[in-house]
N, C-alpha and C positions, 0 to 999 in steps of 0.2 A: 684469832682463828680464821678470819676472813681470807687472808693470804695463804695461810698454812693448808687450808682444805683444798687449795688448787694445786699444791705441789705434786701429789701423785698423778693427777691428770696431765700435768705439764710433762712429767717424765714419760707417761704413756704416749703423749703426742710426739716425743722424741723417737720413740719406738716406731711410730707411724711414719715420721719423716725419714728415718733411716731406711725403712722398707721402700718408700717411694723413690728415694735416691738410688737404692739398689736396683729397682726395676729399670730406672733410666739408664744406669750404667750397663745393666745386662743387655738391654736392647741395643746399646752401642758396642756390644761385643767385648765388654770389660769385666769378666768374672773376677779378675784380680782385685777389682775395687768393690764389686757387688757383694762378694762373700764377707769381707771385713765389715761392710755395712750391715749385713745380716747378723754378724756377731755383735755389733754395737746394738742392734735392735734387741737381741737376746739379753744383753746387759740391762738395757732400759726396762725390758719386760720383767726382769727379776727385781729391779730396784723399785718399780712403781708399787708392786705388792708389798715390799718391805717398808717403803715409806708410808703406805696406807695403814699398815699395822702399827708402826711406831708412832704415827701422828694421830691415830684413830680417826682417819679421814676417809672412811668408806662412803661410797655413793653409788646409786644405781647408774648414773651417767658414767662413772668410772668403769663399772663392770662392762657396760656396752662398748665404751670406747676401747677398752682393752681387747675385746674380741674383734672389733673392727680393725684395730692396729695389727693384731696377730694374723688376721686374714691376709693382709697385704704383705707383712714381713715374712710370715711362715707358711703362707698358702700360695699367693700369686708369685712372689719372688722366686721360691725354689722351683716351681713348675716352669717358669720362664727360663730359669738357668739351665734346666734340662733341655728345654725346647731349643735354646740357642746352641747348646752343646751338640745338637744333632744337625747343625747346618751342613748341607751337602749330602745327607743320608738319602738313599733311594730305597723305596719310593718316598717322595717328599711328604706325603700325607701322614706318615707314621710319626713325623716330628711333632705333630699336634697331640699325640696320645699322652705325653706327660702332663698336659693341661688337666687331665683327669684328677691329678693330685690336688689342684686348686679347688675343684668341685667337692672332693671328699673332705678337704680341710674346712670348707664352709659348713658342711654337715657336722663334722666333728666339733667345731666351735659352738654351733647351735645346740648340739646335744649336751655339751659340757655346761652350758648356762642353765639348763633345766634339770640336769641329773644330780640329785642330792647324794648319790653314792660316791662322788669323787672329791670329797672334802680333804681326804688324806692321801689316797692313792688314785690311780686313773683307771678308767675302763676304756680300753682302746689306746692306741699310740698317741701321745701328746704331739700336737702340731710342731712345736719347736724341735723335737727329736727327729721327726721326718725331714724337716727343713735342713737341719744340720747335716744329715746324711747326703741330701741332694746338693746342698751348697758346697760342702767340702769336696764332694766328688767332682763337681763341675770345675772348682778351683784347681783341684789336683790334676785333672785332665788338661786344663789350660797350661799348667806349669810343667807338666811332663808329657808332652805330645807324642813322645816315642814309647811311652809305657804301655803295659798290657791293658790297663783300664781305658786308655785313650783309643786303643784299637778296638776294644769291645764297644765303645761308644760310637764307632763308625758303622756298626752293624744296625739293622733296623729292629733289633730285638731287645738288647740289653737295657737301655735307658727306659723305653716304654714299659717293659716288664717290671723294672724297679719301681716306676711311678705307680703302676697298677697295684703291685703288692703292698707298697707303703700306703696307698690310698685305701685299700681294703682293711689294712691294720688300723687305720685311723678311726674307722667306724665299727670296728669289731667289738666283741664283748670280752676280749682277752684282758685280764687284769694286769696292770703295769704299776710297779711300785714307784712312789713319789719320794721326794727328798725332805718332806716336812718331818720335823722331829716329833716322835711320840715315845715317851719313856715306857719301858716294860714290854715292848713288842719285840721279842727275841727273834722271831722268824723274819720280820722286816729288817732288823739289824743284820741278820745273816745274809740276806739278799744284797743289802747295800755293801756289806763287807766284801762279798764275792765280786760284786761289780767294780768297786774301787780297786781291788787287788788286780783284777784283769785289766782295768784301765791303766794302771801304772805299768803293767807289762806291755801294753800297747804303746805307751809313750817311750819305753825303753827300746822296744823293737824298732820303732820309727827312727829314733836317734841312732841306734847301732847301724841300721841299714842306710842311714843318711837320706831318708825320703823327705819330701817336702812336709812341713809341719801340718798341713791340712790332712795328710794321711792319718795322723794320730786322731784327729777329730772324727774322721770317717770310721776308723776302727772302734773308737770308744762308743759312739752312738749305735754302731752296728752290733756291738756286744750287748748294749742295753736292750735292743730289740730281741736278739737271739736268746738272751738269758730269760727274759720274761716269757717268750714263747715256749721255752723248755719247761719253765715252772708251770705254765698253764697246761702243757701237754701231759706232764706227770701229776697234775692236780695238786701242786704245792700251794695251799691256800695262803691268802694274804695274812 
């Protein structure tokens, strides 16, 4: 058990390493490398929890390490990707507004660690979801510089507004469904079915229109946010 207990933390450390490397490549103006590193971090983030459950290797250190890693990979990295996507925007100071997302991500992760309501579902937008929207958008803009999203990114409003909205959603009290399996929860199954159905449609639309693959990720996670906000607006309980 001596070695086995360190496996989840080792996987979590790979999440952190991926995030750090993503930050480096972002500052070098390489979102085309930074976003795949964010995706790798997300895979490690999923696998560390899975490994901990399978190996029964939970630890307080692992919980804290997971939050610290997520802060880099899904807090600092996406906010810097938006910051770099605003290179050349006037006035120059507005490019710093996306860093608001990093601050809100820290608050979100701190709340998650002490909030006992979030064992199955989430209260507020999960940091990886916000990160995927920002990372895929920055990647898509870099790959399609003549597209409408790239033109919006050249304005002093679009990306800062996106960061502020996502940041507020991170610390909001809006319930967001999770993907952990719970038998007998018909309403939760309905929400997931609706999400996965729309997600498949997003993939098809991306393929038919021959958009860059990152656009599908942008659409899927945007749908996740919108669906949960609509459920909350109409008070569809978890």
